[in-house]
N, C-alpha and C positions, 0 to 999 in steps of 0.2 A: 504494500500500500504506500502510495506516495505521501510525502510530508503534508502536502496540501489537503489530500483526502483525510489523512489522520487528524489534521487540525480541524477540518470541517466536522468530522464525526464527533470529536471532543466538544466542539462548540455546540453542536446539536444536542448532545447529551446534557450539557449544562443548561441550555436554554429550552429544553423540552421540545425539540423539533418534531414535527409530524413526519409521517412516512414519506411525503412528497418533498421533504426538505424545508418546508415552511415552518416558521417559528410560531408556537402556540403558547404564548405566555399566559400563565394563570395569575391574575392579580391577587395579592393577598387581601387588600381592601379595595373594593370597586370605587371608581371615581365618584365624588359627590361630597356633600356636607354632612358632618357628624357632630353631635354633642359628645364631649369628652369628659369622663369622670376624672376627679383628682387622683393622683397616684396613691396607691396603698401598698403596704408590704404584703407579699403573697403569703407569707407564713401566718399572718394574723388577720388579713383582709381589713386592716385598719391603717389610717394615715400614719406615716412615719413619726416617731417621737423626735423631731428635729432638735439637735443640740444647740442651734443658734439660728437666727433669722436668715443669715446668708445662705444656709443650706436649703431652706424652704424656698427662697427666692431663686436659687439656682435651678430648681425643678419647676419654676413658674407656678408654684402652688399657692397662689394668692388667696386671701380670705375675702369673704363677702362678694364673690363674683355673681353677676347676673347672667353672664354668658361665658362659656368655655367651649370653644368648638374648633374644628379643623375642616378645611376644604382640601380634598385631594383631587388634583387635576385642574384644568385640562393638561394633559401631557405630564411633564415632570414637575409641575407646580405643586407646592405644599404650603398652605397658609393657615396660621393659627390665630385665633382671636381670644383675647382675655379682656373682659369688660366688667366694670362696676358702674353705678349710676353716674359717676363723674369722669371716668377715664376709660379709654379703650387702647389696648396694646395689640398691634398687628405684627406678627412675626412671619416674615416671608422667607421660605427656603426652597431648595430643589430636592427632589427625590434622588436618592442613591440607588435604592432597590425597593420595589413593591411587587415582589414575585416570590413564588415557591415558599410561602409561609413567613416571609420576612418583610418588615416595613422599616426602612432606614432612610434618613435624610442626609444630605451633605452637611458638612460642618459650617459652611458659609451661611450667613443669615443677615437679614435687615430688620431692624426694630423701628416701629413708628408709634409713639405715644400721642394720642389725640384726645383733647386739644393739646397743643404743644406745651410741654412743661408739666403735664399732669402726672399723677402717681397712682399706683395701685398699692393696696395695703397688705402687709404680712404681720399677723398678730403673734407676738412671742412674749411670754411672761407678762401679760397684762399691758403690753404696750404695742401700738400699731405702728410699724415702721413704714414710712412712705418710700416705695420703690419706684424709681424713675430711670430715665435713660442713663444718667451718670452714676447710678448707685454702685454698679459692679461691672467688671470686665465681661461678665456673662451677657450683658446687654449691649456690648460693642458690636458694631456691624463688621462683617468680614466676608471674604470671597473664597474661603477654603473649599476645595472639592473633595477632601477626604470624607469618609463616612463618619457620621456621628453615632450616638448610642443606637444600637440595633434593638428592635422590638420584634417578637415572634408571636405568631398566631397560636393561641392556647385553646380557644373555643369559639365557635360560631353558632349563633342562634339558628333555630330551624328555618326561620323566615329570611335568614341572611341579612338581618337589619342591625344586629348587635355583634360586635367583634371584641373578644377579650384578648389583650396583648400582654406579654410578659417580657422582661429583659432576660438576657442570657444567663446561664448557670456557670459559665467558665470564669476563671480568674483572669484579671483582678476585678471583673465586673461584679460578681456575686458578693465578694467581701466588701466592696465599696459601700453597699447599702447599710452595712452595720454602722458606718460613720454617720449615716443619715437618720439613724434611729430605728432601723429594722433589726432583724436577727443578724448575727455575725456573718452567716452565709445565706443570702436571701435573694429574692427577685422583687422588682417593682411590677405592679399590675395596674392596667387601666382599661376602661371599656369605651369603645366608640359606638355610638348609637345613631343610626341614620335619621336625619331630619327630613 
């Protein structure tokens, strides 16, 4: 077998090619808009016991939200919305992979707080911290094309309108959540529900 045919066979295997050589991608999450639950520890199904407000902000787990949703597509577009009555944060990213049970965005992202200068709140130890554009490097814009945190399909509802995603179990990802207030080796879980 020539190198070109071997490369094509491998590419088809990785991309789930059909018998006629065409690619038949299976999207992990179909394009559309979804309400997103806040992250919980898979071991307890409860919100992480954050050790400090910056850990909570790093996961975009703001308090008192009226909207937390994501739009997948068209194409490689991935847009997150976090809103309370006074402020809306729009995070725009590109998909790295939405296939074969994985949903991963690229590391590059852009943040828009509207109206300009507004903040979202993170409640920690009876104080609400105002989180805005300049709060942390987490909210800096960037153009990185490397993959960010990977999420994997754990469960799909019978009507294919709710998708439960979990983070990986490999190191150092699994043990990182212990620093966020989950068990020492854990996963984060979230649910996307079709709007």
